[in-house]
VEXZA-477040 format. One record per residue (C-alpha): x, y, z; residue in one letter; residue number from 1. Coordinates in nm, 2 decimals, decimal comma, padded with zeros to 4 digits. Layout:
BEGIN
<r <X; Y; Z>; "A"; NUM>
...
! end
This chain:
BEGIN
<r <03,57; 04,83; -00,80>; "X"; 1>
<r <03,45; 04,71; -01,13>; "X"; 2>
<r <03,66; 04,48; -01,35>; "X"; 3>
<r <03,52; 04,47; -01,70>; "X"; 4>
<r <03,58; 04,19; -01,95>; "X"; 5>
<r <03,51; 04,19; -02,32>; "X"; 6>
<r <03,43; 03,86; -02,49>; "X"; 7>
<r <03,45; 03,85; -02,86>; "X"; 8>
<r <03,25; 03,56; -03,02>; "X"; 9>
<r <03,28; 03,47; -03,38>; "X"; 10>
<r <02,96; 03,33; -03,54>; "X"; 11>
<r <02,96; 03,06; -03,80>; "X"; 12>
<r <02,90; 03,32; -04,07>; "X"; 13>
<r <03,20; 03,53; -03,96>; "X"; 14>
<r <03,01; 03,79; -03,77>; "X"; 15>
<r <03,18; 03,92; -03,45>; "X"; 16>
<r <02,97; 03,96; -03,14>; "X"; 17>
<r <03,13; 04,15; -02,85>; "X"; 18>
<r <02,99; 04,08; -02,50>; "X"; 19>
<r <03,09; 04,30; -02,21>; "X"; 20>
<r <03,07; 04,14; -01,86>; "X"; 21>
<r <03,19; 04,22; -01,51>; "X"; 22>
<r <03,35; 03,99; -01,26>; "X"; 23>
<r <03,05; 04,06; -01,04>; "X"; 24>
<r <02,81; 03,95; -01,31>; "X"; 25>
<r <02,64; 03,61; -01,26>; "X"; 26>
<r <02,69; 03,32; -01,50>; "X"; 27>
<r <02,32; 03,33; -01,56>; "X"; 28>
<r <02,36; 03,68; -01,71>; "X"; 29>
<r <02,62; 03,55; -01,95>; "X"; 30>
<r <02,39; 03,27; -02,06>; "X"; 31>
<r <02,10; 03,51; -02,11>; "X"; 32>
<r <02,32; 03,74; -02,32>; "X"; 33>
<r <02,43; 03,44; -02,53>; "X"; 34>
<r <02,07; 03,34; -02,58>; "X"; 35>
<r <01,96; 03,69; -02,68>; "X"; 36>
<r <02,25; 03,76; -02,91>; "X"; 37>
<r <02,32; 03,42; -03,06>; "X"; 38>
<r <01,98; 03,24; -03,02>; "X"; 39>
<r <02,15; 02,97; -02,81>; "X"; 40>
<r <01,88; 02,85; -02,56>; "X"; 41>
<r <01,98; 02,88; -02,20>; "X"; 42>
<r <01,88; 02,52; -02,13>; "X"; 43>
<r <02,12; 02,39; -02,39>; "X"; 44>
<r <02,41; 02,59; -02,25>; "X"; 45>
<r <02,65; 02,43; -02,01>; "X"; 46>
<r <02,95; 02,65; -01,92>; "X"; 47>
<r <03,23; 02,42; -01,81>; "X"; 48>
<r <03,55; 02,54; -01,63>; "X"; 49>
<r <03,82; 02,29; -01,53>; "X"; 50>
<r <03,58; 01,99; -01,57>; "X"; 51>
<r <03,30; 02,14; -01,36>; "X"; 52>
<r <02,97; 02,31; -01,47>; "X"; 53>
<r <02,94; 02,67; -01,36>; "X"; 54>
<r <02,62; 02,76; -01,17>; "X"; 55>
<r <02,40; 03,03; -01,31>; "X"; 56>
<r <02,36; 03,19; -00,96>; "X"; 57>
<r <02,74; 03,23; -00,91>; "X"; 58>
<r <02,93; 03,53; -01,02>; "X"; 59>
<r <03,23; 03,53; -01,26>; "X"; 60>
<r <03,45; 03,59; -00,95>; "X"; 61>
<r <03,28; 03,32; -00,74>; "X"; 62>
<r <03,33; 03,07; -01,02>; "X"; 63>
<r <03,71; 03,10; -00,98>; "X"; 64>
<r <03,77; 03,26; -01,32>; "X"; 65>
<r <04,08; 03,47; -01,36>; "X"; 66>
<r <04,31; 03,60; -01,63>; "X"; 67>
<r <04,37; 03,37; -01,92>; "X"; 68>
<r <04,12; 03,10; -01,82>; "X"; 69>
<r <03,91; 02,92; -02,08>; "X"; 70>
<r <03,54; 02,84; -02,02>; "X"; 71>
<r <03,37; 02,60; -02,26>; "X"; 72>
<r <03,01; 02,63; -02,36>; "X"; 73>
<r <02,88; 02,28; -02,43>; "X"; 74>
<r <02,56; 02,26; -02,64>; "X"; 75>
<r <02,37; 01,97; -02,79>; "X"; 76>
<r <02,43; 02,00; -03,16>; "X"; 77>
<r <02,67; 01,88; -03,42>; "X"; 78>
<r <02,85; 02,21; -03,52>; "X"; 79>
<r <03,15; 02,41; -03,42>; "X"; 80>
<r <03,20; 02,78; -03,36>; "X"; 81>
<r <03,54; 02,95; -03,33>; "X"; 82>
<r <03,60; 03,21; -03,07>; "X"; 83>
<r <03,85; 03,47; -02,98>; "X"; 84>
<r <03,91; 03,72; -02,70>; "X"; 85>
<r <04,01; 04,09; -02,68>; "X"; 86>
<r <04,06; 04,09; -02,31>; "X"; 87>
<r <04,12; 03,87; -02,01>; "X"; 88>
<r <03,87; 03,59; -02,04>; "X"; 89>
<r <03,80; 03,34; -02,32>; "X"; 90>
<r <03,48; 03,15; -02,38>; "X"; 91>
<r <03,52; 02,87; -02,63>; "X"; 92>
<r <03,19; 02,76; -02,80>; "X"; 93>
<r <03,21; 02,39; -02,84>; "X"; 94>
<r <02,90; 02,24; -03,01>; "X"; 95>
<r <02,90; 01,87; -02,92>; "X"; 96>
<r <02,67; 01,58; -02,98>; "X"; 97>
<r <02,42; 01,47; -02,72>; "X"; 98>
<r <02,63; 01,17; -02,63>; "X"; 99>
<r <02,93; 01,39; -02,57>; "X"; 100>
<r <02,75; 01,58; -02,30>; "X"; 101>
<r <02,64; 01,27; -02,11>; "X"; 102>
<r <02,92; 01,30; -01,86>; "X"; 103>
<r <02,81; 01,65; -01,76>; "X"; 104>
<r <02,56; 01,71; -01,48>; "X"; 105>
<r <02,62; 01,37; -01,34>; "X"; 106>
<r <02,59; 01,48; -00,98>; "X"; 107>
<r <02,25; 01,58; -00,84>; "X"; 108>
<r <02,28; 01,95; -00,74>; "X"; 109>
<r <02,14; 02,12; -00,43>; "X"; 110>
<r <01,94; 02,35; -00,65>; "X"; 111>
<r <01,91; 02,47; -01,01>; "X"; 112>
<r <01,67; 02,64; -01,24>; "X"; 113>
<r <01,64; 02,75; -01,60>; "X"; 114>
<r <01,43; 02,77; -01,91>; "X"; 115>
<r <01,34; 02,51; -02,17>; "X"; 116>
<r <01,29; 02,65; -02,52>; "X"; 117>
<r <00,99; 02,51; -02,72>; "X"; 118>
<r <01,05; 02,68; -03,05>; "X"; 119>
<r <01,36; 02,73; -03,27>; "X"; 120>
<r <01,32; 03,11; -03,22>; "X"; 121>
<r <01,30; 03,07; -02,84>; "X"; 122>
<r <00,96; 03,26; -02,85>; "X"; 123>
<r <00,81; 03,01; -02,60>; "X"; 124>
<r <00,99; 02,88; -02,30>; "X"; 125>
<r <00,90; 02,66; -01,99>; "X"; 126>
<r <01,05; 02,77; -01,66>; "X"; 127>
<r <01,17; 02,49; -01,42>; "X"; 128>
<r <01,31; 02,49; -01,07>; "X"; 129>
<r <01,49; 02,18; -00,92>; "X"; 130>
<r <01,57; 02,11; -00,56>; "X"; 131>
<r <01,80; 01,82; -00,46>; "X"; 132>
<r <01,66; 01,62; -00,17>; "X"; 133>
<r <01,74; 01,73; 00,18>; "X"; 134>
<r <01,88; 01,39; 00,25>; "X"; 135>
<r <02,23; 01,25; 00,24>; "X"; 136>
<r <02,10; 00,96; 00,02>; "X"; 137>
<r <01,96; 01,19; -00,25>; "X"; 138>
<r <02,12; 00,99; -00,53>; "X"; 139>
<r <01,91; 00,70; -00,42>; "X"; 140>
<r <01,58; 00,89; -00,39>; "X"; 141>
<r <01,33; 00,94; -00,67>; "X"; 142>
<r <01,27; 01,26; -00,87>; "X"; 143>
<r <00,92; 01,40; -00,83>; "X"; 144>
<r <00,82; 01,61; -01,14>; "X"; 145>
<r <00,53; 01,84; -01,04>; "X"; 146>
<r <00,28; 01,95; -01,30>; "X"; 147>
<r <00,05; 02,23; -01,17>; "X"; 148>
<r <-00,33; 02,27; -01,24>; "X"; 149>
<r <-00,55; 02,54; -01,38>; "X"; 150>
<r <-00,46; 02,53; -01,65>; "X"; 151>
<r <-00,26; 02,85; -01,58>; "X"; 152>
<r <-00,17; 02,80; -01,21>; "X"; 153>
<r <00,20; 02,83; -01,14>; "X"; 154>
<r <00,40; 02,54; -01,00>; "X"; 155>
<r <00,55; 02,80; -00,76>; "X"; 156>
<r <00,22; 02,78; -00,56>; "X"; 157>
<r <00,31; 02,41; -00,48>; "X"; 158>
<r <00,67; 02,51; -00,42>; "X"; 159>
<r <00,60; 02,79; -00,17>; "X"; 160>
<r <00,25; 02,72; -00,05>; "X"; 161>
<r <00,23; 02,34; -00,04>; "X"; 162>
<r <00,54; 02,13; 00,00>; "X"; 163>
<r <00,86; 02,29; -00,13>; "X"; 164>
<r <01,17; 02,35; 00,09>; "X"; 165>
<r <01,06; 02,70; 00,19>; "X"; 166>
<r <00,73; 02,85; 00,27>; "X"; 167>
<r <00,59; 03,19; 00,14>; "X"; 168>
<r <00,79; 03,37; 00,41>; "X"; 169>
<r <01,11; 03,19; 00,29>; "X"; 170>
<r <01,13; 02,99; 00,61>; "X"; 171>
<r <01,22; 02,62; 00,61>; "X"; 172>
<r <00,91; 02,39; 00,58>; "X"; 173>
<r <00,88; 02,12; 00,84>; "X"; 174>
<r <00,70; 01,87; 00,62>; "X"; 175>
<r <00,87; 01,94; 00,28>; "X"; 176>
<r <00,85; 01,65; 00,04>; "X"; 177>
<r <01,22; 01,73; -00,02>; "X"; 178>
<r <01,29; 01,51; 00,28>; "X"; 179>
<r <01,20; 01,20; 00,07>; "X"; 180>
<r <01,25; 01,31; -00,29>; "X"; 181>
<r <01,43; 01,54; -00,54>; "X"; 182>
<r <01,18; 01,80; -00,65>; "X"; 183>
<r <01,14; 01,93; -01,00>; "X"; 184>
<r <00,87; 02,20; -01,06>; "X"; 185>
<r <00,77; 02,32; -01,40>; "X"; 186>
<r <00,55; 02,61; -01,50>; "X"; 187>
<r <00,32; 02,45; -01,76>; "X"; 188>
<r <00,16; 02,53; -02,00>; "X"; 189>
<r <00,35; 02,82; -02,16>; "X"; 190>
<r <00,24; 03,16; -02,02>; "X"; 191>
<r <00,20; 03,01; -01,67>; "X"; 192>
<r <00,41; 03,16; -01,38>; "X"; 193>
<r <00,76; 03,24; -01,51>; "X"; 194>
<r <00,71; 03,05; -01,84>; "X"; 195>
<r <00,64; 03,27; -02,13>; "X"; 196>
<r <00,55; 03,30; -02,50>; "X"; 197>
<r <00,63; 03,64; -02,66>; "X"; 198>
<r <00,41; 03,57; -02,96>; "X"; 199>
<r <00,10; 03,47; -02,76>; "X"; 200>
<r <00,13; 03,12; -02,89>; "X"; 201>
<r <-00,06; 02,97; -02,60>; "X"; 202>
<r <-00,14; 02,60; -02,60>; "X"; 203>
<r <-00,50; 02,51; -02,70>; "X"; 204>
<r <-00,50; 02,13; -02,66>; "X"; 205>
<r <-00,39; 01,87; -02,41>; "X"; 206>
<r <-00,17; 01,71; -02,69>; "X"; 207>
<r <00,03; 02,04; -02,72>; "X"; 208>
<r <00,08; 02,06; -02,34>; "X"; 209>
<r <00,21; 01,70; -02,33>; "X"; 210>
<r <00,43; 01,77; -02,64>; "X"; 211>
<r <00,59; 02,07; -02,47>; "X"; 212>
<r <00,65; 01,88; -02,15>; "X"; 213>
<r <00,80; 01,59; -02,34>; "X"; 214>
<r <01,04; 01,83; -02,51>; "X"; 215>
<r <01,12; 01,98; -02,17>; "X"; 216>
<r <01,20; 01,64; -02,00>; "X"; 217>
<r <01,41; 01,53; -02,30>; "X"; 218>
<r <01,61; 01,85; -02,29>; "X"; 219>
<r <01,66; 01,83; -01,91>; "X"; 220>
<r <01,77; 01,46; -01,93>; "X"; 221>
<r <02,06; 01,59; -02,15>; "X"; 222>
<r <02,15; 01,86; -01,91>; "X"; 223>
<r <02,13; 01,63; -01,61>; "X"; 224>
<r <02,24; 01,28; -01,72>; "X"; 225>
<r <02,13; 01,13; -01,38>; "X"; 226>
<r <01,77; 01,20; -01,48>; "X"; 227>
<r <01,80; 00,92; -01,73>; "X"; 228>
<r <01,85; 00,66; -01,45>; "X"; 229>
<r <01,70; 00,82; -01,14>; "X"; 230>
<r <01,36; 00,68; -01,04>; "X"; 231>
<r <01,10; 00,92; -01,18>; "X"; 232>
<r <00,75; 00,99; -01,05>; "X"; 233>
<r <00,52; 01,24; -01,22>; "X"; 234>
<r <00,28; 01,42; -00,99>; "X"; 235>
<r <-00,01; 01,63; -01,11>; "X"; 236>
<r <-00,26; 01,84; -00,92>; "X"; 237>
<r <-00,61; 01,93; -01,05>; "X"; 238>
<r <-00,58; 02,00; -01,43>; "X"; 239>
<r <-00,22; 01,90; -01,41>; "X"; 240>
<r <-00,33; 01,55; -01,34>; "X"; 241>
<r <-00,45; 01,52; -01,70>; "X"; 242>
<r <-00,11; 01,62; -01,83>; "X"; 243>
<r <00,07; 01,40; -01,57>; "X"; 244>
<r <-00,12; 01,09; -01,68>; "X"; 245>
<r <-00,08; 01,17; -02,05>; "X"; 246>
<r <00,29; 01,26; -02,02>; "X"; 247>
<r <00,36; 00,94; -01,82>; "X"; 248>
<r <00,19; 00,73; -02,09>; "X"; 249>
<r <00,40; 00,90; -02,36>; "X"; 250>
<r <00,72; 00,84; -02,16>; "X"; 251>
<r <00,63; 00,48; -02,09>; "X"; 252>
<r <00,56; 00,41; -02,46>; "X"; 253>
<r <00,89; 00,57; -02,57>; "X"; 254>
<r <01,08; 00,38; -02,31>; "X"; 255>
<r <00,91; 00,05; -02,42>; "X"; 256>
<r <01,00; 00,13; -02,78>; "X"; 257>
<r <01,36; 00,20; -02,69>; "X"; 258>
<r <01,33; 00,56; -02,80>; "X"; 259>
<r <01,40; 00,71; -02,45>; "X"; 260>
<r <01,61; 00,62; -02,15>; "X"; 261>
<r <01,42; 00,69; -01,83>; "X"; 262>
<r <01,33; 00,50; -01,52>; "X"; 263>
<r <00,96; 00,60; -01,49>; "X"; 264>
<r <00,80; 00,44; -01,18>; "X"; 265>
<r <00,45; 00,59; -01,20>; "X"; 266>
<r <00,22; 00,88; -01,15>; "X"; 267>
<r <00,04; 01,04; -00,85>; "X"; 268>
<r <-00,28; 01,22; -00,94>; "X"; 269>
<r <-00,39; 01,47; -00,67>; "X"; 270>
<r <-00,75; 01,59; -00,68>; "X"; 271>
<r <-00,70; 01,55; -01,05>; "X"; 272>
<r <-00,93; 01,66; -01,34>; "X"; 273>
<r <-00,91; 01,32; -01,50>; "X"; 274>
<r <-01,28; 01,27; -01,58>; "X"; 275>
<r <-01,45; 01,61; -01,59>; "X"; 276>
<r <-01,80; 01,49; -01,68>; "X"; 277>
<r <-01,79; 01,26; -01,37>; "X"; 278>
<r <-01,72; 01,57; -01,16>; "X"; 279>
<r <-02,00; 01,76; -01,32>; "X"; 280>
<r <-02,24; 01,47; -01,25>; "X"; 281>
<r <-02,11; 01,45; -00,89>; "X"; 282>
<r <-02,16; 01,81; -00,78>; "X"; 283>
<r <-02,53; 01,79; -00,70>; "X"; 284>
<r <-02,52; 01,46; -00,50>; "X"; 285>
<r <-02,20; 01,56; -00,32>; "X"; 286>
<r <-02,33; 01,90; -00,21>; "X"; 287>
<r <-02,66; 01,75; -00,11>; "X"; 288>
<r <-02,48; 01,49; 00,10>; "X"; 289>
<r <-02,31; 01,77; 00,30>; "X"; 290>
<r <-02,64; 01,97; 00,33>; "X"; 291>
<r <-02,55; 02,25; 00,10>; "X"; 292>
<r <-02,82; 02,20; -00,15>; "X"; 293>
<r <-03,15; 02,01; -00,16>; "X"; 294>
<r <-03,27; 01,75; -00,40>; "X"; 295>
<r <-03,44; 01,99; -00,64>; "X"; 296>
<r <-03,12; 02,20; -00,66>; "X"; 297>
<r <-02,91; 01,89; -00,71>; "X"; 298>
<r <-03,11; 01,79; -01,01>; "X"; 299>
<r <-03,07; 02,14; -01,16>; "X"; 300>
<r <-02,69; 02,10; -01,13>; "X"; 301>
<r <-02,69; 01,76; -01,29>; "X"; 302>
<r <-02,88; 01,89; -01,58>; "X"; 303>
<r <-02,57; 02,10; -01,68>; "X"; 304>
<r <-02,37; 01,78; -01,69>; "X"; 305>
<r <-02,61; 01,63; -01,95>; "X"; 306>
<r <-02,58; 01,95; -02,15>; "X"; 307>
<r <-02,20; 01,94; -02,14>; "X"; 308>
<r <-02,19; 01,57; -02,24>; "X"; 309>
<r <-02,41; 01,64; -02,54>; "X"; 310>
<r <-02,20; 01,93; -02,66>; "X"; 311>
<r <-01,88; 01,74; -02,60>; "X"; 312>
<r <-02,00; 01,44; -02,80>; "X"; 313>
<r <-02,09; 01,67; -03,09>; "X"; 314>
<r <-01,74; 01,82; -03,10>; "X"; 315>
<r <-01,83; 02,14; -02,93>; "X"; 316>
<r <-01,57; 02,15; -02,65>; "X"; 317>
<r <-01,59; 02,52; -02,59>; "X"; 318>
<r <-01,97; 02,50; -02,56>; "X"; 319>
<r <-01,93; 02,21; -02,31>; "X"; 320>
<r <-01,69; 02,42; -02,10>; "X"; 321>
<r <-01,94; 02,70; -02,12>; "X"; 322>
<r <-02,20; 02,46; -01,95>; "X"; 323>
<r <-01,95; 02,39; -01,68>; "X"; 324>
<r <-01,90; 02,76; -01,62>; "X"; 325>
<r <-02,28; 02,80; -01,59>; "X"; 326>
<r <-02,29; 02,51; -01,34>; "X"; 327>
<r <-02,02; 02,67; -01,13>; "X"; 328>
<r <-02,21; 03,00; -01,12>; "X"; 329>
<r <-02,52; 02,82; -01,01>; "X"; 330>
<r <-02,33; 02,64; -00,73>; "X"; 331>
<r <-02,21; 02,98; -00,60>; "X"; 332>
<r <-02,56; 03,11; -00,61>; "X"; 333>
<r <-02,72; 02,81; -00,44>; "X"; 334>
<r <-02,46; 02,78; -00,16>; "X"; 335>
<r <-02,40; 03,15; -00,09>; "X"; 336>
<r <-02,05; 03,16; -00,22>; "X"; 337>
<r <-01,89; 02,83; -00,12>; "X"; 338>
<r <-01,52; 02,78; -00,17>; "X"; 339>
<r <-01,48; 02,52; -00,44>; "X"; 340>
<r <-01,16; 02,39; -00,28>; "X"; 341>
<r <-01,31; 02,36; 00,07>; "X"; 342>
<r <-01,69; 02,34; 00,14>; "X"; 343>
<r <-01,64; 02,47; 00,49>; "X"; 344>
<r <-01,50; 02,80; 00,36>; "X"; 345>
<r <-01,68; 03,09; 00,18>; "X"; 346>
<r <-01,54; 03,35; -00,06>; "X"; 347>
<r <-01,19; 03,24; 00,00>; "X"; 348>
<r <-00,89; 03,36; -00,21>; "X"; 349>
<r <-00,57; 03,17; -00,24>; "X"; 350>
<r <-00,27; 03,38; -00,12>; "X"; 351>
<r <-00,09; 03,55; -00,41>; "X"; 352>
<r <00,28; 03,50; -00,46>; "X"; 353>
<r <00,31; 03,77; -00,73>; "X"; 354>
<r <00,48; 04,03; -00,50>; "X"; 355>
<r <00,74; 03,77; -00,37>; "X"; 356>
<r <00,81; 03,64; -00,72>; "X"; 357>
<r <00,86; 03,99; -00,87>; "X"; 358>
<r <01,10; 04,10; -00,59>; "X"; 359>
<r <01,31; 03,85; -00,40>; "X"; 360>
<r <01,27; 03,56; -00,63>; "X"; 361>
<r <01,33; 03,75; -00,96>; "X"; 362>
<r <01,65; 03,89; -00,80>; "X"; 363>
<r <01,76; 03,54; -00,70>; "X"; 364>
<r <01,69; 03,37; -01,03>; "X"; 365>
<r <01,87; 03,63; -01,25>; "X"; 366>
<r <01,75; 03,47; -01,57>; "X"; 367>
<r <01,40; 03,61; -01,61>; "X"; 368>
<r <01,37; 03,83; -01,92>; "X"; 369>
<r <01,29; 04,19; -01,83>; "X"; 370>
<r <00,96; 04,19; -02,02>; "X"; 371>
<r <00,82; 03,87; -01,85>; "X"; 372>
<r <00,59; 03,93; -01,56>; "X"; 373>
<r <00,50; 03,66; -01,31>; "X"; 374>
<r <00,13; 03,56; -01,26>; "X"; 375>
<r <00,02; 03,30; -01,01>; "X"; 376>
<r <-00,30; 03,22; -01,21>; "X"; 377>
<r <-00,31; 03,34; -01,57>; "X"; 378>
<r <-00,67; 03,35; -01,71>; "X"; 379>
<r <-00,56; 03,36; -02,08>; "X"; 380>
<r <-00,39; 03,03; -02,04>; "X"; 381>
<r <-00,71; 02,88; -01,91>; "X"; 382>
<r <-00,93; 03,04; -02,17>; "X"; 383>
<r <-00,70; 02,91; -02,45>; "X"; 384>
<r <-00,77; 02,55; -02,33>; "X"; 385>
<r <-01,15; 02,58; -02,33>; "X"; 386>
<r <-01,20; 02,33; -02,62>; "X"; 387>
<r <-01,01; 02,05; -02,43>; "X"; 388>
<r <-01,10; 02,14; -02,08>; "X"; 389>
<r <-01,37; 01,88; -02,03>; "X"; 390>
<r <-01,20; 01,60; -02,22>; "X"; 391>
<r <-01,12; 01,29; -02,03>; "X"; 392>
<r <-00,78; 01,14; -01,95>; "X"; 393>
<r <-00,89; 00,80; -01,83>; "X"; 394>
<r <-00,75; 00,62; -02,13>; "X"; 395>
<r <-00,40; 00,74; -02,03>; "X"; 396>
<r <-00,46; 00,61; -01,67>; "X"; 397>
<r <-00,58; 00,27; -01,81>; "X"; 398>
<r <-00,27; 00,24; -02,03>; "X"; 399>
<r <-00,04; 00,30; -01,74>; "X"; 400>
<r <-00,22; 00,05; -01,52>; "X"; 401>
<r <-00,21; -00,22; -01,79>; "X"; 402>
<r <00,16; -00,15; -01,85>; "X"; 403>
<r <00,22; -00,21; -01,48>; "X"; 404>
<r <00,32; 00,14; -01,40>; "X"; 405>
<r <00,23; 00,25; -01,04>; "X"; 406>
<r <-00,08; 00,48; -01,02>; "X"; 407>
<r <-00,17; 00,66; -00,70>; "X"; 408>
<r <-00,48; 00,87; -00,69>; "X"; 409>
<r <-00,54; 01,10; -00,39>; "X"; 410>
<r <-00,80; 01,35; -00,28>; "X"; 411>
<r <-00,88; 01,59; 00,00>; "X"; 412>
<r <-01,20; 01,52; 00,20>; "X"; 413>
<r <-01,32; 01,88; 00,18>; "X"; 414>
<r <-01,27; 01,94; -00,19>; "X"; 415>
<r <-01,57; 02,02; -00,40>; "X"; 416>
<r <-01,44; 02,08; -00,75>; "X"; 417>
<r <-01,28; 01,74; -00,77>; "X"; 418>
<r <-01,46; 01,57; -00,48>; "X"; 419>
<r <-01,42; 01,22; -00,35>; "X"; 420>
<r <-01,75; 01,11; -00,52>; "X"; 421>
<r <-01,62; 01,22; -00,86>; "X"; 422>
<r <-01,29; 01,04; -00,81>; "X"; 423>
<r <-01,44; 00,72; -00,68>; "X"; 424>
<r <-01,68; 00,70; -00,98>; "X"; 425>
<r <-01,41; 00,73; -01,25>; "X"; 426>
<r <-01,16; 00,50; -01,07>; "X"; 427>
<r <-01,43; 00,23; -01,04>; "X"; 428>
<r <-01,50; 00,25; -01,41>; "X"; 429>
<r <-01,14; 00,21; -01,52>; "X"; 430>
<r <-01,09; -00,07; -01,77>; "X"; 431>
<r <-00,78; -00,26; -01,66>; "X"; 432>
<r <-00,68; -00,62; -01,57>; "X"; 433>
<r <-00,69; -00,55; -01,19>; "X"; 434>
<r <-01,03; -00,39; -01,18>; "X"; 435>
<r <-01,22; -00,68; -01,01>; "X"; 436>
<r <-00,95; -00,72; -00,75>; "X"; 437>
<r <-00,94; -00,35; -00,67>; "X"; 438>
<r <-01,32; -00,33; -00,64>; "X"; 439>
<r <-01,32; -00,60; -00,37>; "X"; 440>
<r <-01,00; -00,48; -00,19>; "X"; 441>
<r <-01,03; -00,36; 00,17>; "X"; 442>
<r <-00,99; 00,00; 00,27>; "X"; 443>
<r <-00,73; 00,07; 00,53>; "X"; 444>
<r <-00,74; 00,36; 00,78>; "X"; 445>
<r <-00,40; 00,54; 00,81>; "X"; 446>
<r <-00,29; 00,69; 01,14>; "X"; 447>
<r <-00,02; 00,92; 01,29>; "X"; 448>
<r <00,03; 00,90; 01,66>; "X"; 449>
<r <-00,28; 00,68; 01,68>; "X"; 450>
<r <-00,49; 00,95; 01,52>; "X"; 451>
<r <-00,65; 00,87; 01,18>; "X"; 452>
<r <-00,55; 01,11; 00,90>; "X"; 453>
<r <-00,69; 00,93; 00,60>; "X"; 454>
<r <-00,76; 00,60; 00,43>; "X"; 455>
<r <-00,62; 00,41; 00,14>; "X"; 456>
<r <-00,74; 00,13; -00,08>; "X"; 457>
<r <-00,48; -00,07; -00,27>; "X"; 458>
<r <-00,46; -00,36; -00,52>; "X"; 459>
<r <-00,18; -00,45; -00,76>; "X"; 460>
<r <-00,04; -00,12; -00,90>; "X"; 461>
<r <-00,33; 00,11; -00,81>; "X"; 462>
<r <-00,39; 00,29; -00,49>; "X"; 463>
<r <-00,67; 00,53; -00,39>; "X"; 464>
<r <-00,62; 00,78; -00,10>; "X"; 465>
<r <-00,84; 01,02; 00,08>; "X"; 466>
<r <-00,69; 01,26; 00,33>; "X"; 467>
<r <-00,92; 01,38; 00,62>; "X"; 468>
<r <-00,96; 01,75; 00,67>; "X"; 469>
<r <-00,77; 01,83; 00,35>; "X"; 470>
<r <-00,88; 02,06; 00,07>; "X"; 471>
<r <-00,82; 02,06; -00,30>; "X"; 472>
<r <-00,45; 02,13; -00,23>; "X"; 473>
<r <-00,39; 01,84; 00,01>; "X"; 474>
<r <-00,05; 01,94; 00,15>; "X"; 475>
<r <-00,17; 02,29; 00,24>; "X"; 476>
<r <-00,40; 02,19; 00,52>; "X"; 477>
<r <-00,26; 01,85; 00,60>; "X"; 478>
<r <00,12; 01,87; 00,56>; "X"; 479>
<r <00,21; 01,59; 00,79>; "X"; 480>
<r <-00,05; 01,35; 00,64>; "X"; 481>
<r <00,06; 01,45; 00,29>; "X"; 482>
<r <00,42; 01,37; 00,36>; "X"; 483>
<r <00,33; 01,04; 00,52>; "X"; 484>
<r <00,12; 00,95; 00,21>; "X"; 485>
<r <00,39; 01,06; -00,04>; "X"; 486>
<r <00,65; 00,86; 00,15>; "X"; 487>
<r <00,44; 00,55; 00,11>; "X"; 488>
<r <00,35; 00,62; -00,25>; "X"; 489>
<r <00,72; 00,66; -00,35>; "X"; 490>
<r <00,81; 00,33; -00,19>; "X"; 491>
<r <00,55; 00,14; -00,40>; "X"; 492>
<r <00,70; -00,15; -00,59>; "X"; 493>
! end
């Protein structure tokens, strides 16, 4: 039996907007309707009933709403909007200041998700998905913000293929990082995964990516007041490592200047594209060391690195990326189709989550606009970043180190595209006050059940990990080792 409710909302200019809902409709649908009709971003909406926030995944009925109840919509602004009702349910639009919302979202939820608007017209939005730690002490555990690579690869890959609570078959994952941290995934840049831009306003620079992420984290810290005090670690994989380092540097600078309240502990950079030219220079020697090319072929590959460096120094970022593409094609030709994420595999394709996302997950989320289509790896997002693709992020890492932020760098032993040689080279060239001590520090072999799974080198606030038998996506092939590593990283002081 359907039980329809008509909500009549009065806009500031006097217009009347009727909204028809059903008691079986989800709260997320109401928020989406308010966004589409009123231009009120979903991420700034907090529907409050009897002092508690309503969950987007719950229905009107499940939320305990009945005849004559009032539900308040709290938004971060300084205006007021009057409301009325022509039926059984009232929604009062209360536009409050940021400080007035600080008491809301004070408890870490089991799970939540939503969109973060990046323009006043809501034309571009970042999708995020949060999971509270599977631990009774979650309020004492850090938040891990995960920034995916590509650029253009969805954070849902990490969620369902690497270390989230559930695997791609939606079964509990034995070595989920959720056991030791609260997990926050964000599809970045816009156009990636469930994030979208309806006017094709894709990001073209690293600065834009970090600006969008900064807007996202500031908005979310209003929605979840605990995010302002909970220990925060920013993890980035592959290209996401550039954004992670730069975002962390931006947050650290704002906190230092008193412009932002946040307890940033550090960053973890997984097989990260921090110094692209070092990687281009490393391919020949690395592939030769594992018997996949000879010396002559190695020199041919290194020649492309010199070409890219010249183009980059002259301001031709797109041309430099073109040289990298040519180098990648030559590697494929010379090795017979090696997998760039694992030199022991050939012609391998990462499993696609598109079908799962467009069916079960879309149904669960209930807030995805009907015209938005999920894509695990969106080429146009990558192509839009051609000019900045080969630019270095080492300055951000140096800033964090010198500001005494924790920096963890880790890699998979079998990775080619961001191989251990590339990582070792740029780490050893970092200009920071602990460089000499780190260079002479001893390397420690790490074991599980007396079996080595990797090694780490530590000094001061820098640590460098290599996980044996792991690929570009470390947790995929080495889940137990990755969890052990992450547990140790998060305990860094």
